[in-house]
Structures are given as structure tokens and as C-alpha cells.
N, C-alpha and C positions, 0 to 999 in steps of 0.2 A: 491305302486305307480307307475305310468308310468314314464318313463325317461323325457317327456316334463313336468310333474308336478315338478320333482326334479330340472330340468333346470330352471323353473319359481321360484323356491325358490332362486336359485343362482342370477337371475336377480334382485329380490326384495333385496337381500343381497347387491348387488352393488349400487342399488338406495339409500338405507338407509345409506350405509357406505359413499358414496360420497356427500350426503347432510348432513352428520353428524347427522342424526336422530337416536340417541343412543336407545331410546325406541323401535322404529321400528325395528332397528337391533336385539335387545335383544329379541323381540317377536318371531324372527325366531327360536330361541334356546330353547331347553328344559331346565328346571330349573336347572338340575345337568349336563348340558353340559360341555365338556372339550375342551380346546383350546391349542394347542401346537404351539409355534413359536420360531425360532431361536433369534429374536430380544428380546423376553421375557427373554430368557436364559442370554442375554447380560445386558438387563436394570434392571432385577430382578433375579439375579442369584439364590436366595433362592428358586425360584420356579422351578429351573432346566427346564424352558421352558415351564411349563405346569400350566395352571390355570383351576379352576373348579367353575362352577356355576354363576349365573347372576351377583352376587355382585362383583366377581373377573374380569369378563368380562367387566363389566361397568367400574371398576377402570381403567382397561388396556387401553380400548378404549377412555375413557374421557381423560386419560393423553396424548394418542396419538393425539387426536383432539386439545388439549390445546397447546401442543408442536410444533405441525406441522399443522398450519391452512391451508395451501395449499396442504395437503395430498390428493391425488386423485388416483383412481385405474381405468386404462383403459382396458377394456376387449380385450384379443386377441382371447381367444376361451373357450367353455364350452363343455364338454363331460359328458353326464349323462347316468346312468343305472337305474335300479329300486330303488336303495337305496343310491347312491352316485353320486357326481358331481365332476368332476376334472376341476378346474378352472385356466386359464393362463392369467395373466394380468400384466400390467406395472405400477410399483409404481412411482408416480412422486411427488416431493416436490420441491418447488422453491428453488434454490440455492444448490441442490443435484443432483447427477447424477441419471438419471433413473434406476430403477432396475426391471429385469424380476422376476416375482414371480409365483410360482404354489402353488395351495392351493386345498386340498380335504375337502368337506364337506360330512359328513356321516348322513343320515337322517333315522329317525324311526317315524312313526305315524305322518309326516308332520313336523316335528321338526328336527333342527340340533342337533345332539348328540355329535358329535366330529368333530372338525376342525383341520387340520395340514397344517402349512405353510412350504414351501421349497424355498430357494433361496441361490445363492452362496455369 
């Protein structure tokens, strides 16, 4: 894939996430995709921060959407190559301090196969 195609996946990811369209978000992921997040490690210690597959991703994000109805990601930058996009964004939730986040999406055959979240 070309970097612009990879970047387009990231744009669709933000659109689906920010409108809380969980099915559209999951459609961007391979069935056996993996997701790592420090927040997962805190909220679900038994995962050690890593979930695998659509069912686990759905459960994780649905919980976030239910708990944090004002959750929104504002894109700062996207940097893509032929198989990966680095996303820098600000996580906003009403009543919480904004958080700068970096996330990497790895793409194979047009689907996200692995995502990793980084923040302080």
C-alpha cells in the first residue's frame, strides 16, 4: 500500500472513533488484530495491556464509550509509510486534563493488524 492509503485508514479510524461507530472502527481491523494500551493494563490488569481479536476490541472500546461519553481524539499529526502510520493526538474528556497520545497502527492487506498506544 502507498503511504497515502495508510494515512486514509487512520483518518477513517478517527472518524469512526470520534463518532463512536464501533462497527466501522472494527471493520478497519483484521479479525485477529492485537491492541496494546497502558490504560488497558491499568483497567484490566489480567490482560497485561494487550487484547486480541474483534470481541476483545469491541468490549474494550464499548466500555470506554459507555464510561466516557465525551471522549474525543483531536489529531495533531499523521506520518505514514507503506505499512504503518504514526498518529499523534490529544485525548479530551470533559472534566479531565487533556492528554497527548501517540499511537501506531500496523497495516497488512488494508487492515490494522496491531496497534500500540503510548502516553505519559
